[in-house]
N, C-alpha and C positions, 0 to 999 in steps of 0.2 A: 062538309065544308062547302060554302057557297061562293067564297071570294078569297083570292090570294093577292098579296102585294109583293112586287119585285122591285128591289132597289139595286141599281147598277151605276158604276162611276164611269166618267169619261176616260179616255186614254190619249196619249201623245205619241206620235210617230217620231222616230229619228231617221228612218230610211230603210232601204233594201240593199242587200249585199251583192246580188248577182242578177243583172238584167241581160246577161249574155247567154247563159244556159248551156255552155259547152260541156259541162259535166253532167248534163241531163236534168238539172233542176233550175228553176227560175224564182226570182224574188228572194225570199228569206227576209224577215222583218225584225227590226230592233225598235223597242219602245217601252213605255211606262204606263201603268195604271195610276191615276191620281184621285185624291179624295173628293175633289170638287172641280167642275160641276157634276151633278148626278141626274140620273133618270129615275123616276118613280112611276110605276104603272100599277093599276089594279085590273085583274082578270076576274070577271064575275060570270057565273052561270046564267044563261039566258036561253030564250027559245030560238034565236037566230044569231048569226055572226055579225057583230057590230063593232065599231071602233070610233074613237073621238077625233081622229084626223086621218089624212089620206095615207101617210106612211104606215100607221098602225093598221088601217083597213087592209092595205096590200098584204102585210105580213099575216094578219089574222086569216085572210082567205087562203094563203099558202099553207098555213098550219092546219086549218080546218080540212083542206083537201088531203094533205099528207098524213095527218094523224087520224082522220076519220071522225072528227068531233064537230058537231053541227051547231052547238048552242053556247056561245059565250060572247061577252062584251069586254072590249079593252078600253080602259079609261087612262089617258096620260095625265098624271097629276103634277109631275115636274119634268121639265125637259131642258135641253140646251140646243143651240143652233145646229141644224142639219147642214151637212156638207161644208163644214167650217174647219176641219182638221181635228175635231174632238171625238169622232167616232160615233156620232149619234145614231145614224141609220143602222149600222151593224149591231150596236148595243140594243137598240129597240127591237130589232128582229129576233135576236137571241133571247132577250128578256120575255117577249111575248110567248115564244115557243116553250121556254122553261116554265113560265107561269101556267100555260095551258096543260103541260105535262103533269105538273104538280097538282093542279086543281082537279084533274080527272084521274089522278093516280096511274099515269100511263108509263112512267119509268123510262122515258126517252132521255138520252144523254145530251149534253151540250153539242157534241159532235153530230148527233142525229138532227138536232135543231138546225145547225149550220147548213147541213145538206138540204133540209126542207126549205129554208128561207133563202138559200143561195147567197149567203154572206159568210165571210171568214174563210173562204176557200182559195182565194188568190193570195191575200195577205191575212194571216191568222192572228194578228196581234189582238184584234177585238175579241175574238173567240177566247183566247187564253187570258185576256184581261177579265172577261166575264167568269171564267172558270177558276182562275188562281189569283189574279192581281199580281202586283210586283213589277220588277224589271224583267222583260221578256225578250228572248231571241228565238225565232222559229226558223225552220229549215227550208221553206219554199215548197213548191209543188213540182212533181215530175212533169217534164215537157209534154208528154203524151197522156197526161192524167189530169189536165186542168179542170177544176170544179167537179171532179169525181171523188175527191177525198179531202181530208183535212191535212194541211202541212204539219209536219212533226215538230214538237217542241224540243229545242236544243238546250236551252238554258233558261232557268227562272230563279230569281233571287229576291229576297226581301229588300226593299228600298230603305236605307237607313233613316231613322226617325229625325235626324238633324239635317237631312237634305231638304231644301226648300225649293219649290217650283214657283217662279213668277211667270204667269201666263197672260198673254195679251191677245185679244181678238178684235182687230180693227174692223169697223163697220163698213167703211167705204168700198173695199174690194170684195166684200163677202157675197153680194148678189151676183157679181160678174163671175166669180170663181164657182159658185153654186151652179149657175147656168152652164158653165163650161163642163163641169163634172157630170151633170145629169145628161147632157147631150152627147158627150164624147168619151166618158170614162172607160167603158168596156173596150172600145176600140183602141184607145191610147194605151191601156194597161198591157195589151197584147203586142202593140206596135213598138213601144219604146224599147231601146236597146243600148248596150254599151260594149266597149271593146273587151276582149278577154283579159287584157292587161289591167284595165280598170276594175273589172270584177274581181280579179285575183288580189289586187291591192286592197280593195274594200273588205273582202273576206278576211284577209290577213289583219287588217286594222281591227276588225271585230274580234277575231280569235286571239290576237297577240297583244292588244292594247286595251280595248274597251272592256271585254269580259274580265281579264285578269285585274285591271284597275278597279272594277266594280267589286270583285271578290276581296281585294285588299283595302277597300274603302278609301282609295286614293282619288279623291274627288278632282284634284287638279289634273292628273293624268287622264282620268275618265272624261272630264269635261272637254279637254283639248282634243281627245280622240273623237268624241261625239261631234264636236263642232266641225272638225275636218271631214268626218264621214258625211255629215249633212250637207256641207258646202260643196263637196265634190259631186254628190248626187244632184245638187241644184244645177250644176253645169250640164249634166245629162238631161235634166228636165227642162232646161232653158228654152229649148225649141218649142215647148208646149206652154210654158208659163211666162215667157218673155224676158227671163233673166235668171240669175242664180236663185233669187227668191221671187215669189209670185207678184210682188208689188213693191214700189219704192218705199212705202211706209214700213213694210216688213224689213227691208234691207236696212233702213235707218234705225228701226227698233232693235235689230240684232246688233248693230254697231253700238248702240247705247247699252244693251245688255252686257256686252263683253267688257265694258268698263267696270262692271260690278260682279258678274257671274263667272264661274269656271267654264261653263259651256253654254251655247245657245243654238237653237235649231228652229227651222220652220217645221211645223207638224203636217205631214202628208202634203196635200195640194195647197195648204194654207186656208185662210189667211192667219190662222192661229200660229203664234210663235212663242217660244218659252226659253227661260234660262234656269240654271240650277246653281244654288248657293248653299252656304251653311251658316249664314249670319242673318238673323232676323232684322237687325238694324240696316244692313245693306239691302236686304230684300225690300224693306219699306222705302228706302231711298230710291231704289230702282223703280218700284211701282209708281212712285210720285212722278218721276221723270217720264215714264212711259205714258202715264195718264195725260201729262202735258202734251206729249207728242200726238196722241190720238185726238185730243181736243182740237189741235191745230189741223188735223188731217181727216176730218169727217166723223169723228166719234168712235166709240167702241168700249170694250170692257177690259179691265186689268184686275187680276186677282192673284192672291198668294195662297198656295195650297201645299200639301205634303203628298207623298206617295201613299197608295193604298195597297196593302199586302194581303188582301183576300178578295175573293170573287164576289159575284152578285149574291144578294141575300133574298130569300123567299120566305114569307111568313103569312099566316092566316090574317085576313083583314079583321080589325076589331077596334 
């Protein structure tokens, strides 16, 4: 085998349960894997380590050093915006590691890859999206074990086929947020904190409303819990992002979403935001209104997608 292709989907964050850490763990993430957009890469045997862009080159070099493989080329065939709240960088790093492992029959796990590329260790949503897909809740990392292991998976379930995601990615704030993340993300992720009371409430919200509503397929209750969860986290992050949401266009967009959708959230640092519905007609109406908003606000993309209930796929090129 001389070439493998890896296909992996984007994911959407809802937020983190515990930024206090009084019980010995921090973060814990809630989120979804979605069908679109997706990443497609090819990993080809070569005499040197090469890649078609700087992110891929960075991860290729880490994998080469960690796995002891000296000759492969990474070609990014399809991609989506980095540092936009869709999980591109983590997904790329894991996809490259899995592709190299499969190409050279090395039998490394996704967890091994995460440790090698240093992604998915503070929040593991991207890792479990690549491994399993679906709706995911993970349990955070031990305070004295940061980036030394993979946060445990608490809950994973198939996203119902009739649940529809309307996703918006405004262009105007994207560059500013990308620059903020690249320059400050590691520091902020360790620095940000919340009260014990807030962490307790958010954890209770996940355990006693969000997860049970998901299991019962009660989208109304699930959506209201998710919206409250994300909004309260926005208050914690407002010191860093300037408000409950990262930009006024996101705030206005979520206001519009909640006229149509059962729940709406900013994904991670943004600027991506999304709503969840169960009506194709209402999803189309919402998408049209959001497109009009973005056209007035510097442009961007709006798309309708479904949940993805499987992880990344690896196949021989052909």
